[in-house]
N, C-alpha and C positions, 0 to 999 in steps of 0.2 A: 909555321908549324909549332914554334915555341909557345905562342899564345894558345893554340889549340891544346897543347900538352898541359899547360897550366890551368886551363879552364874547361877541360873535358867533362868534369862532373856537372858544372853549371850548364853546359851545352846539352848534355844528356837529359838533365831535369827539365830544361826548357822544351825538349821534344816529347816529354812524357805524355802530355795530353793526346798528341797525335798517335804515339805508340799505343796508348790505351784504347783509342778509337779503332785503330786497325785490328787490335786484339779482339775487341768486342765484335767487329764484323766477321772476323775469322771464326769466332766462337759460334756466331749465329748461322753462318752459311757454309762453313767447311767442316766436314766430319774428320778433323785431324787434331789430335791432342796437343801437338807442339805448336803453340802460337808465338807470334812475334814477341809479345810481352813476356812470356815465359822464358824464351831464349835470351832476351836482353837482360832479364833479372838474374838468370842463372850465371850469365857471363859477369854481370856486375858484382854478384856475391863472390864468385870465384876469384875475381881480382882482389877483393879485400881479404879473402882467406890467404891468397898468395902473399899479399902485402904484409899480413900479420906474421906469417912464418918466415919470409925470406928478405923483406925489405925494411920493415920498421925497426927503429932503434929507440922507440918510445919507452918510458919507464913503465908503461902498462903492458909491454909486450909479453912478459912471462905469464902474467895473470891471464892475458887474452889467449895465449897458447894453451894454457891449462883448461880454460873454458871451452875452447874448440875441441880439445881431446876428450873432455867429458861429454860434449855433444856427440862426437863420433862413437864413443863407447856406448852411450845411451841408445843411439840409432841402431847399432848392431843388436843390442839386447832386445830392443823393441821389435825388430824384425823377427827375431827368433821366437819371441813370446806371442806376438800379435798378428803375424802374417805367415803365409805359406812360402817359405824361401825357395821351394822347388817350382813355384808358379810365377812366371814372368809378369803376368797381369797383376797378381797380388803384390809383387814387389813394386811395380809401377804405381799402383794406387797408393801404397804406403809412402813411397818417395814423394809423390805429388803433394799429398797432404802434409807430410812432415816438412817439406820445403816451404810450404805456405806458413806453417806455424813458426818455424825457426828462422825464416828470412829476416824478420824484424830484429830479434836480439843479436844475431850475428852481424847484420848490417850496422847496428848501433855500435857494437864493439869495434868493427873495422873502421868506421868513420871517425870514432873518437881517437883511435890511434893515428889515422891519417892526418886529422886536423890538429893533433897535438904536435905534429912536425911540419905542418903547413899552415899558413895564415888562414884563420877562419874569418871571412869577411861577411859580417851580419848584414850590412847594407846591400851587398850584392845578392845575398840569399833572399832577403826581403823583396828585392826587385824580381828575382826569378819566380818567387811565389806569386807575385802580382801578375807577371806575364802568364803564368799558368792559369790564374783565375780568369783573366781576360780571354785566354784561348778557350777555356771551358765554357765561358758565357757565349762566345761566338758559336761554338759547336752545339750548344743547346738552343740558341736562337734560330740558326739557319733552318734546322728541321721543322721548327714551328712555323716559320714563314713559308716554307715550301710544302708544308703539310705532309712531310715524309718521316715523321718521328715514330718511335716505338713507344708503347705505353709502359709506364713503370710497373703497373699491375695488370696483367693480361686478363684475369678473370673479371675484374670490375671495369676494365677498360678505363683506367684512371692514371693520371700523372704523365707529364711530358719527360721522357728520358732521352731525348735526342736520338742519336744512332748508337748509344751505348747499350751495354748489356744489363748489368745488375744495378738497379736503382739505388739500393742502399749504399753500394760502394761509391757511386757518383755523388750521392747526397753527402756522404761523409767527407769525401775529398773536397767538395766545394765548401763545406763548412770549415775545414781546416784552412783552406785558401782564403776564405771570406775575410778573416781579420786583416789580411794584407791590404784590403781596400782602404782601411783607415790611414795607411801611410800616405795616401794621396792628399789627405786633408792638409798636411803640412806644406804642400806645394801648390795645389790649385783647388779652390772650393768647387768650381764648376765640374772639373774632371772627377773629383771625388763624388759629387752628387750623382753624376751620370753612371759611374761604375757601381756605386753603392746601390742605387735604385735598381739597376739591371740585375745586380747580384741577388737582392731580396726577391725580385719578381721571378727570375728564372729558377733560382734554387727552391723557392716555395712551391713552384709549379711542378717540381718533381714529386711533391706530395709525400715525402718521407717525414713522418711526424717528429722524430727526435732531432733530426737535423734542422728542421724549421724552428723548433723551440730553442735549439742551440744558438741560432742566429739572434734571437731576441735577447738571450742571456749575454752574448758577446757585445751586442750593441748597447745594452743598458750599462754594462760594465764600462765600456769606453766612454759613454756619456758621463758617467760619474767621475771618471778620471779627468775629463776636460772641465767638468763643473767645478771641481775642487783644486785643479792645478793650473788651468789655462787663464791667462790674463786677458785674452781676446774675447770680447762678448759675442762677436760674430761666429767664432768657433763653437761656443757654447750653444748658440741658437741653432747652428747647423746640426749639431749632435742631437739636440732636442727634436728637430725635424726628422733626423735619421731614425730615432726611436719610433716616431709616429709612422714613418714610411714602412719600416720593418714590420711593425705590429699589424698595420693594415694589409700588407702583402701576405703575411702568414695566415691571418684569420679570414681572409677573403680568397685564399688560394683556390678552394674548391669551386667557388662561384666563377672566378676568372677562368679556371680550367674549362668549365662547361661552356663559357662564352667562346673560347678559342678552339675547343675540340673539333676535329674534322668530322666527327660523327654527326655534328649539327650542320655541316656544310653540304654542298652538293657533290662533293668529290670524296666520299668515304674510302678509306683504305683499310683492309683487314690486317690486323697485327699478325706477325709471323711467329717468332719463337718466344716462349714464356720467359719473363725476366727472372722469376723465382718459382720454385716448386709450389704447387697448390697446397695450401695448408689443409690439415685434416678437418673433418666436420667436428665441431665442438659437441661432445656428448652430453648435452643438457637434458634435464628432465622436461617432460611436456610443459609447454607454456613458460619455460624458464629462459630468460634472456641472458646472453653472454655478459660476463662481468666486465668491469673496466680493465681488469688485468688481462682478460682474454683478448679484448680489443687492442690494448697497448702492445701485447706480445704477439699478436696475430697467431694465436694458438700454439706458439712455441713452448708454452708451459706443458702442453700435452706431450710433445717430444721429450721435454726435460724429464717428466715423470717416468716415461717409458725407459729412457736411457739410464737414469739414475737407478732404476730397479735392476737393469741388466748389470750395471757396474757394481751394485751392492752384492749381487749374487755371484760375481766373478771371483776367480782365484786371487790369491795374494799377489802373484806375479802380474796379473792383469791390473790389479789396483795400483801397483807401483809403476808399471810400464805401459798401461793402457790396454783397452780392449781392441784397438786397431780400427781400421776403416773398411774392412771387408764385410760384405753381407753374407750371413749364414743363417742357420735355423734359429739361433738365439738372438740375433741382432740384424738390423738393416744398415745400409750405408748412408742413410739420411742423417746429416748433421742437425743438431738442434738449432744452429744459427744463433747461439748465445755463447760467444767465444770462450769465456772463462770456463764454462761447463764443458764445452766441446774439447778444450785442451785437457781438462782434468780427466774426463771419461775416456777419450780416445787415446791420449798420450800418457795418462797415468799421473800419479802424484809427483813422481820424480821428474817427469817431463814438464809438468807445470812449474815446479821449482826452478828448473834450468831455464825455462823461457822467461820467467819474471826476474831472474837474477840481475840482468842489466838495469831493470826498473829500480830495484832495491839499491843498486850502486848509485844511480842518478839521484835518488831521494836522499841517501846519506850524504852524498857530495854536496847537494844543494843546501841541506841543513847546516853542514859544517861551514859552507861559504857565508850563509846568513849570519851565523854566530860570530864569524870573523869579520863581518861587515865588508866582504869582498865583492858584493853584487854591485854592478855598474848601474843598472836600470831596474828598479823594483817594480814599476808599473808593467814593464815588458815581461818581467819574470812572472808576475801574477797572471798576465794575459796569456802567456805561453803555457803556464801550468793549467790555466782554465781550459785551454784547448785540449791539452792532454787528458784532463779530467773528463771533459765532454766526450772525447773520442772513446775513452775507456767505458764511459757510461753507455754510449751507443753500442759498443762491442758486447756489453753484457745484456742489453735489451734486445737488440736486433741483429747482432753479428756483423759479418762483412768488414771487420776492422783488423784485428790481430791475425786473422787467417787470410787476409787479402793483401798481397804484396803491393798492389797498385795504391792502396791506402797507406800502408805502413811506410812506404817510401817517403811520403810527405810527413808522416808522423815522426820519422827519424830526424828530419830537418828541424822540426819544432823542438824535439828533445835536445838537439845540438845547440839551438839558440839559447836554451836554458843552461846547458852545460858550459857554454863559453860566454855566458853573461857575467863577466867579471871585469874588474877595474884594470887588469893587466892583460887584456885579450890579445895584444900583439905578442905577448910572451907565452904562447900557448903551452909550451912544455912545462910551465910552472903549475899546471893543473894538478 
């Protein structure tokens, strides 16, 4: 029991792929809003809120309590301004979306306090991330072998999304976990090549553009690190081969998908529930082709223009606290799926500032550490910062990051790896 008590967060994270899979299946086949993933993450967040108020003795406790009180006050004002407080459904919709947006910043605050009083074991966390990657690879591979997968994009019938629901979420999660595969290179060349190749192959077959290009960026960066810092020629050669493998997988993903797609087999299966809402038709002039921006954003720029116009014409209260998430005569409940704009428009300028406050804290803390030469591992710092940057880039272009607790749960660990990347890691309270 003592070991379970000490390692419960690690155990929970190791189970996240299974929890996310069950949640996806519940979303597909059950008309019930309270999924396993939502219940687990509500309980997880409530624990850290309780920890901040009643257990923690960290030097960050007062600031964290002030931050939580600001979140609560903001939430109350947002409900008064942007939702119908007499309507239970309206309050549920508001709570559901606000929980998704505020999950990440509150989780970061809670985990920083927790690990400022408990040992943050970066090696154990890297192992958990690797276990998660391998689990996701298995859960993506089995449906392809059994021809029981769902498509990433139901209209085009493209992309292998396993049994999961939202392809952009799965693609981003796998991209975040992807960098953990390089840890195997220090232990076994063969194991590394197997996991890395499977990662490139299966992640690229989801066919999410930004995640695929993100894999190439991470692989090239890691190759450069080994090229200039490793003394082992075999490691440099393996990393060069890795760049080639990753590039081939990404740029041949569509061809490979067509080769493996069940529609070409004798046992076709009709896809069931759409992974993502169907984008609107791009209002082009006759004979005008969609632009590169249209294709990259999958027509999200149309939703962006519509929502920005609504936001611009809204009251001062709505500009500060958001237009909300309910559908009415002036607005619909369809998010843009470009997280930064969704947060600004739906939660308001004040909501946006509250949500990004922990990011600003982490950036300031990182800059101070760099100036004081307190960083233990600069290549890891850059790699983890690159992951954060790529994830935020994905959130801006295709969404499903900052508003997806399944994704931000992993992003929080990367942020903690940056925060606790210091020479005196065993003395966490000195942060």
